[in-house]
N, C-alpha and C positions, 0 to 999 in steps of 0.2 A: 360302604367306598364303592361298592361296587354297580347301586342303584344311580349312583351319582354319573360314574362313569355310564351306563346305559344313557341317562337322561342327555350329556353334551354328548355323545354320538349320535340320539337321534336327533337333537338339535344344527346337528354340522349336519346331516343329511337330509333333513328341512331344510333346509337354507342351501343347500343343491338343487335340490328336488324341486324349489320355490325359482331357481337362477335359472335352471333348463327350461320351467315351464314360461317364465317370461321372453326367454328369448324367441317361444314360436310368434311372437310380434315383432313383425319385419323395420319397425322403426326402433325397435329396442334392440334388434341384432345392431342396426348401424349406429345408433347411438354408444354400445359399448364397443363396436370393433373401433371410430374413431374414438373414444376412451384411451383401450387400449394402442392405439400408433401411436399418441398424442402423449403418454405413460413412458413408451418404449422407447419414443424419440429423446426423451427427458432422458434419461436413463442411460443410451448411448453416449448425450453430450457427454451427461457428467463424467463418463468414462473416458471421455476423449479425454476431457479438460478438466480433471480432479481441481488444480491451482483456481482454478477460476469458482469453481464453485464453494470452494473454500476460504475463499477472497468473499465472494460471496454472504456468508454464510457469517462470518466475520463481520462483516460490516453491516449485518443484520442485529447480532447480538452486543455488538459497541453502541447500534442506535437504541436496543429496546435497554440496555444497560443505564445509558446515558439520559433516556426518559424517568427511569428508576429513580435514579437521584437526582434530578429534575422537581419531581413530586414531591422525594421527599423532605428536598427543601422545602417547596411550598408548605406540603404537613405543618412544618417546624416552625413555618415561617405564621401561619393561619392558628397553630396550638398560641403561637406564642401571643399572639393578639389578643383572641380569645382568653387565653391568662390575663393580659394587662386588663383588659374587657373587665371582667369580674374583681377588679380590684376597684374598678371606678367608683361604682355605688357606694361602698361604705366611703369615701373622698367624700362626695357628690352630699353624699347623708351629716358627712361632718361638715362640710360647706353650709350647708342649711341650717343646722343648730349654730354655727360661730354666725352668721347674718342673722335668725332668729335673737341670739343673746342680745348681737351687736343694735341692730334696731328696737329691740325690749329696753336696752342701758338707752339710747335717742328717747324714745316715749317718757322714760322715767324721771330723764333730764329735763323735756322740754314741761313736764307735767310739775317741776317743782319750779319754773321760771316763772 
């Protein structure tokens, strides 16, 4: 267990060192600074207007739920149609056999006449 802990600790320190080295580039620093400002302003807005955030989350959840329900209905419909199509070949074969027998019967009757 201790060696596993050392591994993860090394991963964290490696990530921190890599992040620090990447910040030596001016464009990267500016990009990170801009991202941080956007994230902090979003968090601040959510903290000041929690009800709006909750409503937006609920709206999104309702849209996802509605979409899932619609997809479920569509899949059920398609499954039903596939099952109907599976039944068609035996019915077609039966109709062909009946037609063959009917033509055979007609041919036999014409030959007698």
